[in-house]
C-alpha positions in Angstrom: 23.9 -64.4 54.8 23.9 -63.0 51.6 20.6 -60.4 51.1 18.1 -59.5 53.1 15.6 -61.4 51.8 17.2 -64.3 52.9 16.0 -63.6 56.4 13.1 -65.6 57.4 10.9 -63.9 59.8 6.9 -64.6 60.4 5.9 -61.1 58.6 8.2 -61.9 55.7 6.5 -65.8 55.3 2.9 -64.2 55.7 3.6 -61.6 53.2 5.1 -63.8 50.9 2.2 -66.6 51.2 -0.5 -65.0 49.0 -0.4 -62.8 45.9 -2.0 -59.3 45.9 -4.6 -59.0 43.5 -7.9 -57.5 42.9 -10.3 -59.2 40.1 -7.6 -62.0 39.7 -5.0 -59.2 38.2 -1.9 -59.4 40.5 0.2 -56.6 41.6 3.1 -55.9 44.0 2.7 -53.9 47.4 5.3 -51.3 48.4 3.0 -50.1 51.2 -0.6 -51.1 52.4 -3.0 -49.4 55.3 -6.2 -50.5 56.6 -8.6 -48.2 58.5 -11.7 -48.5 60.1 -13.5 -47.3 63.4 -16.9 -46.8 64.7 -19.4 -44.6 63.4 -21.2 -42.7 66.3 -23.5 -39.7 67.1 -22.1 -37.2 69.9 -24.9 -35.5 71.5 -24.1 -32.6 73.5 -26.9 -30.4 75.4 -27.3 -26.9 76.5 -26.2 -26.4 80.0 -24.7 -29.7 80.2 -20.8 -30.3 80.5 -21.2 -34.0 79.7 -21.8 -35.4 76.0 -23.6 -38.5 75.2 -21.8 -40.8 72.7 -24.3 -43.2 70.7 -22.5 -46.2 68.7 -23.8 -46.6 65.5 -21.9 -49.4 64.2 -18.5 -50.4 62.5 -17.4 -47.8 60.1 -16.8 -49.4 56.6 -13.3 -50.8 56.4 -10.9 -48.8 53.7 -7.8 -50.2 52.3 -5.1 -47.9 50.5 -2.1 -49.6 48.5 0.8 -48.2 47.0 1.7 -51.1 44.4 3.7 -51.5 41.6 4.4 -53.4 38.3 7.8 -54.0 36.9 9.2 -54.8 33.4 11.4 -58.0 34.2 12.7 -59.5 31.0 11.6 -63.5 30.6 14.0 -66.0 29.6 13.0 -68.5 26.9 10.8 -71.0 28.5 10.3 -69.2 31.7 7.3 -70.5 33.6 7.6 -68.2 36.8 3.9 -66.8 37.5 5.7 -63.6 38.9 7.0 -62.8 35.4 4.6 -61.2 33.1 4.1 -59.5 30.0 4.6 -55.9 31.7 2.5 -53.7 29.3 -0.3 -56.3 29.2 -0.2 -56.7 32.8 -0.4 -52.9 33.5 -3.6 -52.4 31.2 -5.2 -55.5 32.9 -4.8 -53.8 36.3 -6.2 -50.4 35.2 -9.1 -51.9 33.4 -9.7 -54.2 36.8 -9.8 -51.1 38.7 -12.1 -49.2 36.4 -14.4 -52.2 35.8 -18.1 -51.8 37.3 -19.3 -53.2 40.3 -17.5 -54.9 43.4 -14.4 -57.3 42.6 -12.4 -59.9 44.9 -9.5 -57.8 46.6 -6.6 -60.0 47.9 -3.8 -59.2 50.3 -1.8 -61.4 52.9 -1.6 -59.2 55.6 -4.8 -56.7 55.2 -7.4 -59.0 53.3 -6.2 -62.6 53.4 -8.3 -65.2 51.3 -9.9 -62.1 49.9 -12.8 -59.9 50.3 -15.5 -58.3 48.2 -14.7 -54.7 47.3 -15.2 -51.7 45.4 -12.3 -49.7 44.0 -12.9 -45.9 45.0 -10.3 -44.4 43.3 -6.8 -45.1 41.9 -3.8 -43.1 40.1 -1.6 -44.6 37.9 2.3 -43.2 37.9 5.1 -44.0 35.3 8.1 -41.7 34.6 10.9 -41.6 32.1 13.5 -42.0 35.2 11.7 -44.9 36.3 11.3 -46.8 33.0 9.7 -50.1 33.2 8.3 -49.4 36.6 4.4 -48.2 37.1 3.3 -47.2 40.5 -0.6 -47.7 41.4 -1.9 -45.6 44.3 -5.5 -47.6 44.9 -8.2 -47.1 47.6 -10.8 -49.5 48.0 -14.0 -49.8 50.1 -15.2 -53.3 51.4 -18.4 -54.4 49.6 -20.3 -55.5 52.8 -23.5 -57.4 52.8 -26.8 -55.7 50.8 -29.4 -55.5 53.4 -31.9 -57.5 50.6 -29.4 -60.5 51.2 -29.6 -60.4 55.2 -33.6 -60.9 55.1 -34.7 -57.6 55.8 -37.4 -55.6 54.2 -36.3 -52.3 52.4 -40.1 -51.6 51.5 -40.7 -49.1 54.0 -44.2 -48.0 52.9 -45.4 -52.0 53.5 -43.7 -52.0 57.0 -45.4 -48.2 58.1 -48.7 -49.3 56.9 -48.6 -52.7 59.0 -47.7 -50.8 61.9 -50.3 -48.3 61.6 -52.7 -50.9 61.0 -51.5 -52.9 64.4 -51.4 -49.6 66.2 -55.2 -48.8 65.2 -56.5 -52.5 66.0 -54.8 -52.0 69.3 -56.3 -48.4 70.0 -59.6 -49.4 68.9 -59.6 -52.5 71.4 -58.6 -50.2 74.2 -61.6 -48.0 73.6 -64.6 -48.9 75.9 -67.3 -51.2 74.1 -70.7 -49.4 74.2 
């Protein structure tokens, strides 16, 4: 056994199964965090020691990655897809992170196969001591599905007028006929 990378584990196989990327621009991942939970409203009443928690659905999933790009010289005729033009790749990545709207985020552990996400913020860090190494700290939130795509109406005025019209009809039908 020569190196730690020679040890085969299910976690390592999963991590190496798919390259992390955003909008098709690959990066290496040093650390990743996925967070979510439940949205809730806690009702607390005067003179009552027992609160009531109301579940309002799942919170948006958020992802934080500490990723990096590293310079590795290419040999003539090299075709390894993990070797890239470091300066060009760095520019492609920060442009992808700054582009408008949502994009496809891929991570073999936290977003296998990819999800639609929005980059909320990122920071890019380079230093003289680590020349040829750029670290990116990136925060994403899942895009989810717009309400219009689910077939729900967002026209509140029309919905309200329809409900009021129905209520008026029911009320008129309940009045005694003279």
